GUMAR-152059 format. One record per residue (C-alpha): residue number from 1; z, x, y; residue in three letters. Coordinates in nm, 4 decimals. Layout:
N
+-----+----------+----------+----------+-----+
:   n :       up :     east :    north : res :
+-----+----------+----------+----------+-----+
: NUM :        Z :        X :        Y : ala :
...
+-----+----------+----------+----------+-----+
***
This chain:
215
+-----+----------+----------+----------+-----+
:   n :       up :     east :    north : res :
+-----+----------+----------+----------+-----+
:   1 :   0.2709 :  -2.8621 :   0.2593 : met :
:   2 :   0.2711 :  -2.8401 :  -0.1105 : asn :
:   3 :   0.4897 :  -2.5360 :  -0.2544 : pro :
:   4 :   0.2691 :  -2.3389 :  -0.5342 : leu :
:   5 :   0.4753 :  -2.2667 :  -0.8927 : pro :
:   6 :   0.6841 :  -1.9486 :  -0.8867 : arg :
:   7 :   0.4939 :  -1.6701 :  -0.9791 : pro :
:   8 :   0.6768 :  -1.4343 :  -1.1441 : ala :
:   9 :   0.5589 :  -1.1874 :  -0.8995 : ala :
:  10 :   0.3371 :  -1.1841 :  -0.5303 : leu :
:  11 :   0.0597 :  -0.9390 :  -0.5277 : leu :
:  12 :  -0.0641 :  -0.9344 :  -0.1590 : cys :
:  13 :  -0.3529 :  -0.7699 :  -0.0156 : asp :
:  14 :  -0.2547 :  -0.6456 :   0.3418 : met :
:  15 :  -0.5878 :  -0.6202 :   0.5692 : asp :
:  16 :  -0.7042 :  -0.9498 :   0.6879 : gly :
:  17 :  -0.4220 :  -1.0773 :   0.4824 : thr :
:  18 :  -0.1203 :  -1.0124 :   0.5994 : leu :
:  19 :  -0.1689 :  -0.8092 :   0.9165 : val :
:  20 :  -0.4805 :  -0.9029 :   1.1296 : asp :
:  21 :  -0.6872 :  -0.5884 :   1.0710 : thr :
:  22 :  -1.0104 :  -0.6775 :   0.8750 : glu :
:  23 :  -1.1460 :  -0.7639 :   1.1730 : his :
:  24 :  -1.0753 :  -0.4400 :   1.3360 : ala :
:  25 :  -1.2287 :  -0.2847 :   1.0421 : trp :
:  26 :  -1.5599 :  -0.4276 :   1.0650 : leu :
:  27 :  -1.5248 :  -0.3825 :   1.4499 : asp :
:  28 :  -1.4398 :   0.0102 :   1.3683 : thr :
:  29 :  -1.7724 :   0.0463 :   1.1328 : val :
:  30 :  -1.9620 :  -0.1486 :   1.3901 : ala :
:  31 :  -1.9072 :   0.0883 :   1.6206 : gly :
:  32 :  -1.9920 :   0.3449 :   1.3538 : phe :
:  33 :  -2.3574 :   0.1836 :   1.2601 : leu :
:  34 :  -2.4182 :   0.2031 :   1.6421 : arg :
:  35 :  -2.3804 :   0.5446 :   1.6749 : thr :
:  36 :  -2.6225 :   0.5800 :   1.4423 : gln :
:  37 :  -2.8815 :   0.3161 :   1.5957 : gly :
:  38 :  -2.8542 :   0.0974 :   1.2301 : ser :
:  39 :  -2.8187 :  -0.2650 :   1.2815 : pro :
:  40 :  -2.4524 :  -0.4494 :   1.3178 : thr :
:  41 :  -2.5537 :  -0.8216 :   1.2191 : asp :
:  42 :  -2.3391 :  -0.9873 :   0.9950 : ala :
:  43 :  -2.5510 :  -0.9825 :   0.7153 : ala :
:  44 :  -2.5377 :  -0.5870 :   0.7064 : thr :
:  45 :  -2.1308 :  -0.6006 :   0.7566 : leu :
:  46 :  -2.0589 :  -0.8332 :   0.5135 : ala :
:  47 :  -2.0562 :  -0.5965 :   0.2234 : pro :
:  48 :  -1.7905 :  -0.4028 :   0.4378 : phe :
:  49 :  -1.5465 :  -0.6478 :   0.4123 : ala :
:  50 :  -1.2423 :  -0.5619 :   0.1797 : gly :
:  51 :  -1.3968 :  -0.2089 :   0.0113 : val :
:  52 :  -1.2159 :   0.1126 :   0.0316 : thr :
:  53 :  -1.2907 :   0.3520 :   0.3164 : leu :
:  54 :  -1.5373 :   0.6048 :   0.0271 : asp :
:  55 :  -1.7577 :   0.2938 :  -0.1123 : asp :
:  56 :  -1.8051 :   0.1961 :   0.2724 : ala :
:  57 :  -1.9002 :   0.5677 :   0.3361 : ala :
:  58 :  -2.0914 :   0.5760 :  -0.0091 : gly :
:  59 :  -2.2261 :   0.2317 :   0.1189 : gln :
:  60 :  -2.3561 :   0.3584 :   0.4719 : leu :
:  61 :  -2.5163 :   0.6638 :   0.2806 : val :
:  62 :  -2.6872 :   0.5388 :   0.0322 : arg :
:  63 :  -2.8044 :   0.2389 :   0.2527 : gly :
:  64 :  -2.9583 :   0.4674 :   0.4636 : gly :
:  65 :  -2.7858 :   0.2991 :   0.8003 : leu :
:  66 :  -2.6364 :   0.6736 :   0.8698 : thr :
:  67 :  -2.7395 :   1.0545 :   0.8500 : ala :
:  68 :  -2.3838 :   1.1594 :   0.7662 : leu :
:  69 :  -2.2558 :   1.3130 :   0.4100 : thr :
:  70 :  -2.0629 :   1.0129 :   0.2687 : thr :
:  71 :  -1.7656 :   1.3417 :   0.3448 : ala :
:  72 :  -1.8288 :   1.3262 :   0.7328 : glu :
:  73 :  -1.9330 :   0.9123 :   0.7303 : ala :
:  74 :  -1.5686 :   0.8869 :   0.5700 : ala :
:  75 :  -1.3566 :   1.1130 :   0.8191 : thr :
:  76 :  -1.5542 :   0.8905 :   1.1263 : arg :
:  77 :  -1.4096 :   0.5399 :   0.9652 : leu :
:  78 :  -1.0616 :   0.6757 :   0.8824 : asp :
:  79 :  -1.0056 :   0.7893 :   1.2160 : arg :
:  80 :  -1.1332 :   0.5641 :   1.4031 : glu :
:  81 :  -0.9442 :   0.2169 :   1.1938 : phe :
:  82 :  -0.6836 :   0.4572 :   1.1611 : thr :
:  83 :  -0.6327 :   0.4813 :   1.5792 : ala :
:  84 :  -0.6586 :   0.1096 :   1.5686 : arg :
:  85 :  -0.3859 :   0.0805 :   1.3612 : val :
:  86 :  -0.1542 :   0.3019 :   1.4974 : ala :
:  87 :  -0.2265 :   0.1013 :   1.8684 : ala :
:  88 :  -0.0441 :  -0.2227 :   1.6799 : gly :
:  89 :  -0.1674 :  -0.4941 :   1.4495 : val :
:  90 :  -0.0717 :  -0.9006 :   1.4805 : thr :
:  91 :   0.0838 :  -1.0046 :   1.1580 : val :
:  92 :  -0.0937 :  -1.3382 :   1.0293 : gln :
:  93 :   0.0899 :  -1.6590 :   1.0855 : pro :
:  94 :   0.2763 :  -1.7372 :   0.7935 : gly :
:  95 :   0.2830 :  -1.4021 :   0.6272 : ala :
:  96 :   0.6634 :  -1.2969 :   0.7270 : leu :
:  97 :   0.7633 :  -1.6004 :   0.5878 : arg :
:  98 :   0.5760 :  -1.6863 :   0.2685 : leu :
:  99 :   0.7555 :  -1.2622 :   0.1892 : leu :
: 100 :   1.0760 :  -1.4238 :   0.2884 : asp :
: 101 :   1.0519 :  -1.6931 :   0.0006 : arg :
: 102 :   0.9398 :  -1.5009 :  -0.2209 : ala :
: 103 :   1.2560 :  -1.2738 :  -0.1446 : arg :
: 104 :   1.4990 :  -1.5475 :  -0.1683 : ala :
: 105 :   1.3231 :  -1.6613 :  -0.4493 : leu :
: 106 :   1.4412 :  -1.3005 :  -0.6465 : gly :
: 107 :   1.0640 :  -1.3242 :  -0.6481 : val :
: 108 :   0.9664 :  -0.9502 :  -0.7154 : pro :
: 109 :   0.6655 :  -0.8576 :  -0.4270 : thr :
: 110 :   0.3828 :  -0.5808 :  -0.3997 : ala :
: 111 :   0.1241 :  -0.4784 :  -0.1424 : leu :
: 112 :  -0.1878 :  -0.4560 :  -0.3102 : val :
: 113 :  -0.4488 :  -0.3061 :  -0.0439 : thr :
: 114 :  -0.7859 :  -0.1076 :  -0.0295 : ala :
: 115 :  -0.6744 :   0.1036 :   0.2760 : ser :
: 116 :  -0.5517 :   0.4729 :   0.2665 : glu :
: 117 :  -0.2284 :   0.5240 :   0.2289 : arg :
: 118 :  -0.1300 :   0.6465 :   0.5533 : his :
: 119 :  -0.2443 :   0.3676 :   0.6835 : val :
: 120 :  -0.0387 :   0.1092 :   0.4322 : ala :
: 121 :   0.2191 :   0.3031 :   0.5553 : asp :
: 122 :   0.1978 :   0.2372 :   0.8942 : leu :
: 123 :   0.1807 :  -0.1554 :   0.8306 : ile :
: 124 :   0.4615 :  -0.1596 :   0.5636 : leu :
: 125 :   0.6673 :  -0.0166 :   0.8946 : asp :
: 126 :   0.5447 :  -0.3337 :   1.0644 : thr :
: 127 :   0.6309 :  -0.5854 :   0.7959 : leu :
: 128 :   0.9240 :  -0.3698 :   0.7307 : gly :
: 129 :   0.9446 :  -0.2225 :   0.3475 : arg :
: 130 :   1.2407 :  -0.4381 :   0.2404 : his :
: 131 :   0.9803 :  -0.6904 :   0.1776 : arg :
: 132 :   0.8167 :  -0.5051 :  -0.0827 : phe :
: 133 :   0.9070 :  -0.3791 :  -0.4247 : asp :
: 134 :   0.6139 :  -0.1443 :  -0.4523 : thr :
: 135 :   0.2225 :  -0.1178 :  -0.2563 : ser :
: 136 :  -0.0364 :   0.0491 :  -0.3935 : val :
: 137 :  -0.3114 :   0.2114 :  -0.1820 : ala :
: 138 :  -0.6471 :   0.3494 :  -0.2000 : ser :
: 139 :  -0.6852 :   0.6187 :  -0.4893 : gly :
: 140 :  -0.3912 :   0.4576 :  -0.6312 : glu :
: 141 :  -0.5774 :   0.2958 :  -0.8974 : ala :
: 142 :  -0.8629 :   0.4488 :  -1.1458 : pro :
: 143 :  -1.0566 :   0.2044 :  -0.9645 : arg :
: 144 :  -1.0782 :  -0.0386 :  -0.6338 : gly :
: 145 :  -1.1511 :  -0.3223 :  -0.5805 : lys :
: 146 :  -1.3638 :  -0.5761 :  -0.6647 : pro :
: 147 :  -1.2324 :  -0.3603 :  -1.0063 : his :
: 148 :  -0.8988 :  -0.5190 :  -1.1446 : pro :
: 149 :  -0.7582 :  -0.1697 :  -1.1212 : asp :
: 150 :  -0.5381 :  -0.2385 :  -0.8311 : pro :
: 151 :  -0.3683 :  -0.5677 :  -0.9146 : tyr :
: 152 :  -0.2899 :  -0.4424 :  -1.2845 : leu :
: 153 :  -0.1761 :  -0.1152 :  -1.1658 : thr :
: 154 :   0.0904 :  -0.3023 :  -0.9029 : ala :
: 155 :   0.1894 :  -0.5776 :  -1.2379 : ala :
: 156 :   0.2470 :  -0.2573 :  -1.4664 : ala :
: 157 :   0.4649 :  -0.1294 :  -1.1837 : ala :
: 158 :   0.6437 :  -0.4803 :  -1.1205 : leu :
: 159 :   0.7158 :  -0.5249 :  -1.5150 : gly :
: 160 :   0.5129 :  -0.8500 :  -1.5115 : val :
: 161 :   0.2075 :  -1.0012 :  -1.6938 : ala :
: 162 :  -0.0701 :  -0.9810 :  -1.4162 : pro :
: 163 :  -0.1702 :  -1.3739 :  -1.5455 : gly :
: 164 :   0.1978 :  -1.4708 :  -1.4531 : asp :
: 165 :   0.0758 :  -1.3331 :  -1.0929 : cys :
: 166 :  -0.0415 :  -1.4976 :  -0.7265 : leu :
: 167 :  -0.2421 :  -1.2567 :  -0.5880 : ala :
: 168 :  -0.3550 :  -1.3624 :  -0.2216 : val :
: 169 :  -0.6103 :  -1.2545 :  -0.1011 : glu :
: 170 :  -0.9454 :  -1.3235 :   0.2050 : asp :
: 171 :  -1.2292 :  -1.1272 :   0.0789 : thr :
: 172 :  -1.4817 :  -1.1845 :  -0.1762 : pro :
: 173 :  -1.3993 :  -0.8211 :  -0.3136 : thr :
: 174 :  -1.0193 :  -0.8704 :  -0.3502 : gly :
: 175 :  -1.0422 :  -1.1815 :  -0.4979 : ala :
: 176 :  -1.2702 :  -1.0625 :  -0.7533 : ala :
: 177 :  -1.0526 :  -0.7772 :  -0.8096 : ala :
: 178 :  -0.7302 :  -1.0350 :  -0.8454 : ala :
: 179 :  -0.9257 :  -1.2982 :  -1.0716 : leu :
: 180 :  -1.0512 :  -1.0035 :  -1.2966 : ala :
: 181 :  -0.6987 :  -0.8747 :  -1.3180 : ala :
: 182 :  -0.6253 :  -1.2598 :  -1.4754 : gly :
: 183 :  -0.3999 :  -1.3247 :  -1.1568 : cys :
: 184 :  -0.4048 :  -1.6848 :  -0.9704 : arg :
: 185 :  -0.5454 :  -1.6529 :  -0.6637 : leu :
: 186 :  -0.4272 :  -1.7749 :  -0.2930 : leu :
: 187 :  -0.7250 :  -1.7406 :  -0.1102 : ala :
: 188 :  -0.6875 :  -1.7263 :   0.2812 : val :
: 189 :  -1.0613 :  -1.6376 :   0.3911 : pro :
: 190 :  -1.1280 :  -1.4077 :   0.7046 : ser :
: 191 :  -1.5050 :  -1.3712 :   0.5605 : val :
: 192 :  -1.7218 :  -1.6413 :   0.3971 : pro :
: 193 :  -1.7522 :  -1.6046 :   0.0173 : gly :
: 194 :  -1.4522 :  -1.6396 :  -0.1908 : ile :
: 195 :  -1.6295 :  -1.9054 :  -0.4614 : glu :
: 196 :  -1.4059 :  -2.1814 :  -0.5489 : pro :
: 197 :  -1.2182 :  -2.1894 :  -0.8978 : gly :
: 198 :  -0.9752 :  -2.3243 :  -1.1060 : pro :
: 199 :  -0.7313 :  -2.0722 :  -1.0764 : arg :
: 200 :  -0.7732 :  -2.0630 :  -0.6889 : thr :
: 201 :  -0.6134 :  -2.2469 :  -0.4421 : val :
: 202 :  -0.7802 :  -2.2196 :  -0.0743 : phe :
: 203 :  -0.5711 :  -2.2509 :   0.2526 : val :
: 204 :  -0.6578 :  -2.1742 :   0.6271 : thr :
: 205 :  -0.3729 :  -2.0077 :   0.7125 : ser :
: 206 :  -0.0329 :  -1.8932 :   0.5572 : leu :
: 207 :   0.1448 :  -2.0730 :   0.7130 : thr :
: 208 :   0.0042 :  -2.3458 :   0.4934 : glu :
: 209 :   0.1631 :  -2.1830 :   0.2061 : ala :
: 210 :   0.4503 :  -2.1700 :  -0.0092 : asp :
: 211 :   0.6712 :  -2.0966 :  -0.3139 : leu :
: 212 :   0.8263 :  -2.3752 :  -0.5368 : ala :
: 213 :   1.1847 :  -2.3154 :  -0.6894 : glu :
: 214 :   1.0390 :  -2.3396 :  -1.0228 : ala :
: 215 :   0.7658 :  -2.1870 :  -1.2567 : ala :
+-----+----------+----------+----------+-----+
***
């Protein structure tokens, strides 16, 4: 384990990164597609990884994958995914240790998620609200991921420069948002597609991630 330079703030995605819910989300989308008689292969599901509920519903309608309206599709996806989360989630290995390490070093931490606020609140209760200084959920920034706005909003709330932050992400959509904001990226992929780059460090699990004593 090679400790990463201590950031000014740690900005963590939620689904698939801190909790094992990204696959639950994709299963939710797949289940919805089956009810619509639409394909559920990996290529069809890939664009839905890491996106907001409204963006997912919009993709379904624009792609001709449902006869429902965007609002109807969003309502059904939200109801099913929230039920899955409320039934219980698994915290990703190493997630709590990384968050607690940040607290011990005095590094402020934000949850930055494409999920709705009511889902984020369920997860915050699971992870422990004391581990976060702020959180940004869907609709709480001008634009959602893959735009940089959620990460810019979190950094501003913590009073730090985005370029001094370390973002932790698992999907190409989230990674694009973090890098566009200027953050350094710790990538722990749950789906393929995050590209290597000079500001990106890859791990296969957060058990491999640590923060150094010094910046």
